[in-house]
N, C-alpha and C positions, 0 to 999 in steps of 0.2 A: 244663573242656577245660585238657588236658594241653599240656605246651610239645611234646609232638613235635605235636599238630596246630595246636599255630601254626606251629611250625616249617613243617612240612607244608603250611601253607596260603599263607604268606608267602614259600616259597621254592616253589610252582608255575610262577609265569613265569618266573623266574631260575635260570641258569646255575650263578651265583655264590654265596657268599654274604658280601657287601660290604657298607659302611655303609648305605646304603638297605635294605637287607634287614635289618640288624641295624634300623634305626628301625622298619620295617613291624612287623616279632615285634611289638619293645615296644608301638606304638602297637594294634598286636591284644590285647596282655597287659593293657595295661592299659584300652582300652577294657570287656574281658571282664572285667574281676574287679579294676579300681581299684587307685589307686598301689601301697597297703599289700603286696596280695596278687601285685601282679602282679612288685614288686620280689624275692619271694622265689622268684616262678617263675621269672623271666628266671637271677636268678641262680644258682638250682638247677640250671635246663638247659643254662647256656652250663660251666657247672661237669663238668659231666656229662659235656658234648659235648667239649670240650677235654679230660679228661682220658682217651674213650674214644678219640680222633684221636692220642694219646700225646703231646700241649702242657698239661699241667696249667698250665703257667706260661704259657700266654697269657690264663687267668680274671683277671678286673681287679674287685676287689670296688665299691670308692669310683668307678671309669668307670662302671660296669654300676648303681649306683642312683642315679649323676647323670644319665643317660640315661635311667631311667626317669623321675626327675622331671621331669626338661625335659620331656620326651614328653607326659609327665603333666600338666603347668602348659597345654601348647598346648591334649590333651586337652578338659580342663577350660573355657577360654576360648572354645573353638568349641562348645561343646553349648548355651551362646545362642543363639549363630548357625545350627549346623542346625535346631535348637529353631523359630526364629524361619520360616525358608525352609526346614529338611523337604527339603533336599533334601543332596545326599554327605555326608552321616553317615558312612554304610559303605565312602567310596570314598578309599582308603591316598591316591592319585596325586593327589587332590585337598587332600586335608590337604597334603602332601609341596608343592606349589605354593602352599600359602598361607601354609607354614613352612619357606621354602629353607633358614633357619638351623638348623635339624636335618641336612638334607643337609651341614653343612660338619665336617666330623670333627673341624675345630681349636677348635669353638662352645667346648667346656671350658677353656680358654687365656680364656678373659672370666669365667671366675668360679676361677680356678685359677692361683698363681704360677706360674714355673717349677722347674720340680722335686719340685714336693710331689706329683704323681701319679706319679714315679717311686722316691718310697718304699715301701720294702716295706709299712711301716704301713698304706698309702694300697692296694694290691695285696691284701693280706690281710682289712683291715676298713675301715669307713665313716668316711673323715676327710671332715668340713664345709670346703663352700668357703671359701680363704682369699685372697679379692681382691675378691669381690661377690658376695651372696646369689643365690641363684637366686628368679628372681620371685617364687612363691608368697609363698617367704620376704620378703620384701621387703612386701609387704602386711600391715598390722595384723590384731592376730587377734580 
């Protein structure tokens, strides 16, 4: 499924592409492609969209990957729950209700020091969290 297909599905009932739609799009990409492929799909799609809108500076490499990582972690945690209950697996609103922290635009401040995401390096390449690891990173391998 292409970025454009996922975009259309995430926007089907929305009038603007706000934070909730970003999370919805990312959730769709992660569920359908897994975290590594979703990272590439979402990053390339958002870059193309921002460039086409005449605002390429709006793309942020670290923030994009960080959100895919965080949504991916929640999707993985839900897999066992969804398999046990066999309900809500494909319902974004139910997912969002279970994980309201993902709807907090300031969530990344739990993982990055003030100013880290404002750097040119973070805008153009991946920068690891410098305040706390993402949940999946905390678990022993």
